[in-house]
C-alpha positions in Angstrom: 88.5 -3.8 129.7 91.7 -4.0 127.7 92.5 -1.0 125.5 92.3 -3.0 122.2 88.8 -4.3 123.1 87.4 -0.8 123.7 89.1 0.4 120.5 87.5 -2.5 118.6 84.1 -1.6 120.1 84.3 2.1 119.1 85.6 1.4 115.6 82.8 -0.9 114.6 81.2 0.0 111.3 78.1 2.1 111.4 75.6 -0.8 110.8 77.4 -2.8 113.6 77.1 0.0 116.0 73.4 0.0 115.5 73.3 -3.6 116.7 74.8 -2.7 120.1 72.3 0.1 120.8 70.4 -2.4 122.9 73.1 -2.1 125.6 72.0 -0.2 128.6 73.4 3.2 129.4 74.9 1.8 132.6 76.9 -0.8 130.6 78.3 1.8 128.3 79.2 4.0 131.3 80.9 1.2 133.2 82.9 0.2 130.2 84.3 3.7 129.8 85.1 4.0 133.5 86.9 0.6 133.6 88.9 1.6 130.6 90.0 4.9 132.1 90.9 3.2 135.4 92.9 0.6 133.5 94.8 3.2 131.6 95.6 5.3 134.7 96.8 2.2 136.5 99.2 1.5 133.7 100.8 4.9 134.2 99.1 6.9 131.5 98.7 10.1 133.5 99.5 12.7 130.9 96.9 15.1 132.3 94.2 14.3 129.7 92.2 11.3 128.8 94.4 8.9 126.8 91.7 8.4 124.2 91.3 12.2 123.6 94.1 13.2 121.2 93.7 16.5 119.3 95.8 17.1 116.3 96.9 20.6 115.5 96.5 22.4 112.2 98.8 21.2 109.4 101.1 23.3 107.3 98.5 24.2 104.7 95.5 24.6 106.9 94.7 20.9 107.0 95.0 18.9 110.3 97.7 16.4 110.9 96.5 12.8 111.1 96.1 11.5 114.7 96.4 8.0 116.1 93.7 8.6 118.6 90.7 6.4 118.5 88.6 9.5 118.9 90.2 11.3 116.0 89.8 10.9 112.3 91.6 12.0 109.2 91.3 15.8 109.0 88.2 17.1 107.4 88.2 19.6 104.7 89.7 22.4 106.6 89.3 20.6 109.9 91.2 21.1 113.0 90.7 22.4 116.5 91.2 26.1 117.2 92.7 27.5 120.4 89.4 28.4 121.8 87.9 24.9 121.2 86.1 26.0 118.0 86.0 23.7 115.1 87.6 25.0 111.9 84.8 25.3 109.4 85.8 25.4 105.7 84.6 28.5 103.9 84.9 29.3 100.3 87.4 27.0 98.6 86.3 23.5 99.8 89.7 22.1 99.0 91.3 21.5 102.3 92.5 25.0 103.0 90.8 26.6 106.0 89.9 30.2 105.6 88.6 30.9 109.0 87.5 29.5 112.3 84.0 29.5 113.7 83.1 27.9 117.0 80.1 25.7 116.4 78.1 24.8 119.5 76.0 22.2 117.9 78.7 20.0 116.6 82.0 21.0 118.3 81.2 21.8 122.0 79.9 18.8 123.8 77.8 19.4 126.9 79.4 18.3 130.2 78.1 15.2 131.8 78.1 14.8 135.6 79.6 11.6 137.1 76.2 10.3 138.2 74.0 11.8 135.5 71.7 9.6 133.5 73.2 9.1 130.0 69.9 9.7 128.2 71.7 10.8 125.0 74.2 7.9 125.0 72.4 5.9 122.5 72.3 8.7 120.0 75.9 9.9 120.5 77.8 7.4 122.6 81.2 8.7 121.7 80.3 12.2 122.8 79.2 11.1 126.2 82.3 8.9 126.5 84.5 11.9 125.8 82.7 14.1 128.4 82.8 11.4 131.1 86.5 10.8 130.5 87.1 14.5 130.8 85.6 14.6 134.2 87.7 11.7 135.5 91.0 11.9 133.8 93.1 14.4 135.8 94.4 13.1 139.2 94.7 16.7 140.4 91.0 17.5 139.7 88.7 18.1 142.6 86.6 15.1 143.6 83.4 16.9 142.6 84.3 18.4 139.2 81.9 21.1 138.1 80.3 21.1 134.6 82.1 24.3 133.8 85.5 22.6 134.4 84.6 19.7 132.2 83.4 21.9 129.3 86.9 23.2 128.5 87.7 19.7 126.9 86.3 19.7 123.5 85.7 16.6 121.4 86.0 17.1 117.7 83.6 14.9 115.9 84.8 12.8 113.0 83.5 13.7 109.6 81.9 10.4 108.8 80.9 9.4 105.3 82.1 12.6 103.6 81.9 10.6 100.3 78.1 10.6 100.5 78.1 14.4 100.0 80.0 14.2 96.7 77.9 12.9 93.9 80.6 12.5 91.2 84.1 11.1 91.0 85.3 14.5 90.1 83.9 16.0 93.2 85.4 13.3 95.4 88.8 13.7 93.9 88.6 17.5 94.1 87.8 17.2 97.8 91.1 15.4 98.3 93.2 18.1 96.6 95.6 19.6 99.2 93.9 17.6 101.9 95.3 15.4 104.6 92.4 13.0 104.2 93.8 9.6 103.0 97.1 11.3 102.0 100.0 8.9 101.8 102.8 11.2 100.7 104.0 14.8 101.4 106.1 17.1 99.2 108.4 19.7 100.7 108.2 22.2 97.8 110.5 25.2 97.4 113.6 26.2 99.2 114.8 28.3 102.0 112.1 30.1 104.0 109.6 29.5 101.3 109.3 25.7 101.7 105.7 24.4 101.9 104.7 20.9 103.0 101.9 19.7 100.7 99.9 16.5 101.1 99.1 14.3 98.2 97.9 10.9 97.2 100.2 8.5 95.2 97.4 6.9 93.2 96.0 10.2 91.9 99.4 11.5 91.0 100.4 8.2 89.3 97.2 8.2 87.2 97.9 11.8 86.0 101.6 11.7 85.4 104.0 9.1 84.0 106.8 10.7 86.0 104.9 10.3 89.3 104.0 6.8 88.2 107.6 5.9 87.8 108.5 7.7 91.1 106.0 5.6 93.1 105.6 2.3 91.1 108.7 1.9 88.9 111.7 -0.2 89.4 113.5 2.5 91.4 110.3 3.6 93.2 110.8 5.6 96.4 109.4 4.4 99.7 109.8 7.8 101.4 106.6 9.5 102.6 108.3 13.0 102.3 109.8 14.1 99.0 111.8 17.3 98.6 111.3 19.4 95.5 113.6 22.4 95.9 113.5 23.3 92.2 109.7 23.8 92.0 107.7 26.8 93.2 104.9 26.0 95.6 102.3 28.0 93.7 103.2 26.2 90.5 103.1 22.8 92.2 99.7 23.5 93.6 98.5 24.5 90.2 99.7 21.2 88.8 98.0 19.2 91.6 94.8 21.2 91.2 94.7 20.1 87.5 95.5 16.5 88.3 92.8 16.3 90.9 90.0 18.3 89.2 90.9 19.2 85.6 90.7 22.8 86.7 93.4 25.4 85.7 94.1 28.1 88.2 97.2 30.0 86.9 98.0 33.6 87.6 100.2 35.7 85.3 103.1 35.6 87.8 103.1 31.7 87.8 102.8 31.1 84.1 106.4 30.3 83.5 106.9 28.2 86.6 103.7 26.3 86.0 104.8 25.5 82.4 108.1 24.3 83.8 106.4 22.1 86.4 104.0 20.6 83.8 106.9 19.7 81.5 109.0 18.3 84.4 106.2 15.9 85.4 105.0 15.2 81.9 101.5 16.6 82.0 100.9 17.7 78.4 97.2 18.4 79.1 98.2 21.2 81.4 100.7 22.5 78.9 97.9 22.8 76.4 96.3 25.4 78.6 99.3 27.7 78.1 99.0 28.2 74.3 100.8 31.6 74.2 103.9 29.7 75.3 103.4 26.6 73.2 101.9 28.2 70.0 99.2 25.5 69.9 96.8 26.8 67.2 94.3 24.1 67.8 93.3 25.3 71.3 90.1 27.0 72.2 90.1 30.6 70.9 88.8 32.0 74.2 91.5 30.3 76.3 94.1 31.4 73.7 93.1 35.0 73.8 93.0 35.1 77.6 96.5 33.7 77.8 97.7 36.2 75.3 96.3 39.0 77.3 97.8 37.8 80.5 101.4 37.6 79.2 101.1 41.0 77.4 99.8 42.8 80.4 102.2 41.1 82.9 105.4 40.7 80.9 107.6 42.1 83.6 106.2 39.7 86.2 106.7 36.7 83.9 110.3 37.7 83.1 111.1 38.2 86.8 109.6 34.8 87.9 112.2 32.4 89.3 111.0 29.7 86.9 111.6 31.8 83.8 115.1 30.5 83.4 113.7 26.9 83.4 111.7 27.2 80.2 112.9 25.6 77.0 114.3 27.5 73.9 111.0 27.1 71.9 109.1 28.8 74.7 111.7 31.6 75.0 111.4 32.2 71.2 107.6 32.2 71.4 107.7 34.9 74.0 110.3 37.1 72.3 108.5 37.0 69.0 105.4 38.8 70.4 104.8 42.3 69.1 102.6 43.1 72.1 104.9 42.7 75.1 104.5 45.4 77.6 108.2 45.9 78.6 111.3 47.8 77.4 113.7 46.0 75.2 116.6 46.2 77.6 114.6 44.2 80.1 114.0 41.5 77.5 117.7 41.3 76.8 118.6 41.0 80.5 116.0 38.2 81.0 117.4 36.4 77.9 120.9 36.6 79.3 119.7 35.1 82.6 118.1 32.3 80.7 121.2 31.7 78.7 123.3 31.3 81.8 120.9 28.7 83.2 120.8 26.9 79.9 124.6 26.7 79.6 124.6 25.1 83.0 122.0 22.6 82.0 124.1 21.7 78.9 127.3 21.5 81.1 128.9 24.5 79.4 130.9 27.3 80.9 128.7 30.5 80.9 131.0 32.4 78.5 129.6 35.0 76.2 130.3 32.7 73.3 128.3 29.8 74.9 125.5 32.2 75.9 125.1 33.3 72.3 125.3 29.6 71.2 122.4 28.5 73.5 120.3 31.6 72.6 120.4 30.8 68.9 117.5 32.4 67.1 116.2 34.0 70.3 119.1 36.6 70.2 117.9 37.9 66.8 114.4 38.6 68.3 115.8 41.2 70.8 114.9 44.5 69.1 118.1 46.4 70.0 117.3 49.4 67.7 114.4 50.2 70.0 116.7 50.8 73.0 118.1 54.2 73.8 121.7 54.6 73.1 122.3 54.8 76.8 120.5 51.5 77.4 122.5 49.8 74.6 125.9 51.2 75.8 125.4 50.2 79.4 124.2 46.7 78.7 124.3 44.8 75.4 127.3 46.7 74.0 129.4 45.5 77.0 128.0 42.0 77.3 130.4 40.5 74.6 127.4 38.4 73.4 127.1 40.6 70.3 129.9 40.6 67.7 132.0 43.7 67.2 130.4 44.3 63.8 126.9 44.2 65.3 127.9 46.6 68.1 129.3 49.1 65.6 126.4 48.9 63.2 124.0 49.5 66.1 125.9 52.5 67.4 125.9 53.9 63.9 122.1 53.3 63.7 121.7 55.4 66.9 124.0 58.2 65.8 124.3 58.8 62.1 122.1 59.5 59.1 121.4 57.8 56.8 121.2 54.8 59.2 123.0 51.6 58.2 121.2 48.3 57.9 121.1 46.2 61.1 120.3 42.5 61.5 117.8 43.1 64.2 114.1 44.0 64.1 113.4 47.8 64.5 109.6 47.5 64.4 108.2 48.9 67.7 106.3 46.6 70.0 102.9 47.9 71.1 101.4 46.5 74.3 98.0 47.9 73.3 95.2 45.7 72.0 92.2 46.7 70.0 91.9 48.5 66.7 94.4 51.1 65.6 92.8 54.5 64.9 94.0 57.7 63.1 92.8 61.2 62.2 93.8 63.5 59.4 93.7 67.2 60.1 94.0 68.6 56.5 91.4 68.6 53.7 93.8 69.0 50.8 97.4 68.2 49.8 99.8 70.7 48.1 103.5 71.1 47.3 106.1 72.2 48.2 107.4 72.2 51.8 111.0 72.7 52.5 113.3 71.8 55.5 116.3 73.5 57.1 116.9 71.3 60.1 114.3 73.0 62.3 111.1 71.4 63.7 107.5 71.5 62.6 105.2 71.6 65.6 101.5 71.6 66.4 99.8 71.7 69.7 96.8 69.5 70.5 94.5 68.2 73.2 91.8 65.4 73.3 88.6 64.9 75.2 89.4 61.3 76.4 92.4 59.2 77.4 94.3 57.7 74.4 97.7 56.3 73.5 99.5 57.9 70.6 101.8 55.4 68.8 103.0 57.5 65.8 102.4 60.2 63.2 101.7 60.1 59.5 104.1 62.4 57.6 104.2 63.7 54.0 107.0 62.5 51.7 109.0 63.9 48.7 107.6 65.6 45.7 110.6 64.4 43.7 109.9 60.7 43.6 111.0 57.8 45.8 113.5 58.9 48.5 114.5 58.4 52.1 114.0 60.8 55.1 115.6 61.0 58.5 113.3 62.2 61.1 113.1 62.8 64.9 109.5 62.7 66.3 108.5 63.8 69.8 105.5 64.4 72.0 106.1 67.1 74.6 103.9 67.9 77.7 103.4 71.6 76.8 103.1 73.1 80.3 106.2 71.3 81.8 108.1 71.1 78.5 108.8 67.4 79.3 109.5 65.0 76.4 107.1 62.1 76.9 108.1 60.1 73.9 110.5 60.3 70.9 112.2 58.3 68.2 115.1 59.0 65.9 114.3 57.0 62.8 113.6 57.2 59.1 111.1 56.4 56.5 111.0 55.8 52.7 108.4 57.4 50.5 107.4 56.6 46.9 106.8 60.2 45.7 103.0 60.1 46.1 100.9 62.5 48.2 100.1 59.8 50.7 101.2 59.9 54.3 104.0 57.6 55.6 104.0 56.1 59.1 106.6 57.0 61.6 106.2 55.2 65.0 107.3 55.8 68.6 109.3 53.2 70.4 106.5 52.9 73.0 102.9 54.2 73.2 102.6 57.7 74.7 99.7 58.2 77.1 97.6 61.3 76.4 95.3 62.4 79.1 92.0 64.3 78.5 92.0 68.2 78.4 95.8 68.4 78.7 98.0 70.3 76.2 100.6 68.4 74.2 103.0 69.4 71.4 103.6 67.1 68.4 107.0 67.7 66.9 108.7 66.4 63.7 112.2 67.4 62.5 112.9 66.1 59.0 116.0 65.9 56.9 115.5 65.4 53.2 114.1 67.0 50.0 111.1 69.2 49.7 107.8 67.4 50.5 104.1 67.7 50.1 102.2 69.5 52.7 98.6 69.9 53.8 96.2 72.8 53.5 92.6 73.6 54.6 93.4 72.5 58.1 90.7 71.9 60.7 90.9 73.2 64.3 88.7 70.3 65.6 88.7 66.7 64.2 86.5 63.9 65.6 87.1 60.2 65.3 84.0 57.9 65.9 84.5 54.2 66.6 82.6 52.1 64.1 82.1 49.4 66.7 81.2 51.3 69.9 80.3 54.7 68.6 82.8 56.3 71.0 84.0 59.7 69.9 87.5 61.0 70.3 87.8 64.7 69.6 91.1 66.4 68.8 91.6 70.2 69.2 94.6 71.8 67.4 96.2 75.2 67.9 99.5 77.0 67.2 102.6 75.7 69.1 105.3 78.0 70.4 108.8 77.1 69.2 107.5 76.2 65.7 110.3 77.3 63.4 109.3 75.7 60.1 105.9 77.2 59.5 103.4 74.4 60.5 100.1 75.8 61.8 96.5 74.8 62.1 95.8 75.9 58.6 98.7 74.2 56.7 102.0 72.4 57.1 103.4 69.0 58.2 102.3 66.4 60.8 98.9 65.7 59.0 98.1 62.5 60.8 98.0 61.2 64.4 97.9 57.4 64.9 96.5 56.2 68.2 94.7 53.6 70.3 91.8 54.4 72.6 
């Protein structure tokens, strides 16, 4: 029988195959034998039956398509393992195989002897054909091949009618995501050693993106079946495809920036809408909005370090730098902004000079909180970058070193990466006057019963009316004498007996049952002070009922008179 006739017979639709079941087993057997003999006579002696062609696993866990009449487009995670086991999808259901499991029932076909009656041929003709071909294909095989020898050739059954198991259009398209089944284009995504070959379907991409529509159907449409995308990260591209195929958003904190870039590049605004903390879209779902805010606050360092960070637009950069809750030091924000400015200058075909970097940064530069840096951080980085003007550099150095501190054009409000409700306790029952200062520190030792983060102190102000104070605040680990947090700053008071907030640059972690020393060194006129101090003060959360208990005691090195009973540092501001 000529090859094309056998192919036509085996590729008949299912209902047509039923019509030929009346053929005897012998006819089927003879047809196969004549086909094999014809092929071998034509010189096809590759050592395996010419109709049995097994495709190896593809680059992303999917099988490559095969031209064999016995093969089929790869199933969801399909492929043949080294031991002849069929790759069974487990877990994701989207074309990525997560494990291999030999399946005797479907994957391993029983050997058929040359003269055996083909009782099961009517139920599974292709299976018996494969087994018979295996026993006759190799010229070097012994004339009486044993069943054991034939069993090493495994026939992978086609996954027929997979569409019937998907009850909705969404399920059927989700099945095709990252799957070789029906794919007609491949993307080589990434660069260097990180390139991934990702299968896709032109129709699905064109429906979801005007850019893809133009790429495949426009006047300059590409006819290539492989498209290189060196400027896109594979994880971000897969997140984009996942959304186009299923409306699902799967974005980790480390891919936020790169996914946003990819969504913008391929004009998928619906995906951009799921990144509200970068697009400031107030109309989005509150839960999604809050989750995205939490992600970028907790993983600011990862987002800044991502390769795609330099590809975001200016509005997105501004939205990030405006946040009060970023969990990263200010000097790292400056470095990331400089990297972005270099890339933006290149996009605008400008030389990456300090002047052009400042130009493309625009408002974003004013959102870097230079006063929150240490003088060492500022001197080693921003002061030498030439992005700041000479006047700005001088004013910031003066801000770090002299009192009273001059005005600067940059925000000096600390960022706090903590969420939840701010809490505070007051350790005095009464306020008196007067408390003097001579350049020495007021100190009080304390411990707590649970882990908290101290963000600042409340301090008393002047008894002589409105005035300004310069102050250095510190928290010291008492046993090791290590400074855990400090800030050289100032505050203005109105002459009342209220307390005035003085904040650390970063939250200071306080562990339970460990001794710490709170210090404040003030320069200014005589102030109010507290009396009737309490050794133990408890704060109870109104929402959860959680109790945070502070215990105070005298601190060594206290040279200005503060004690448990009276003095300064009346208030501790913290988050639980």
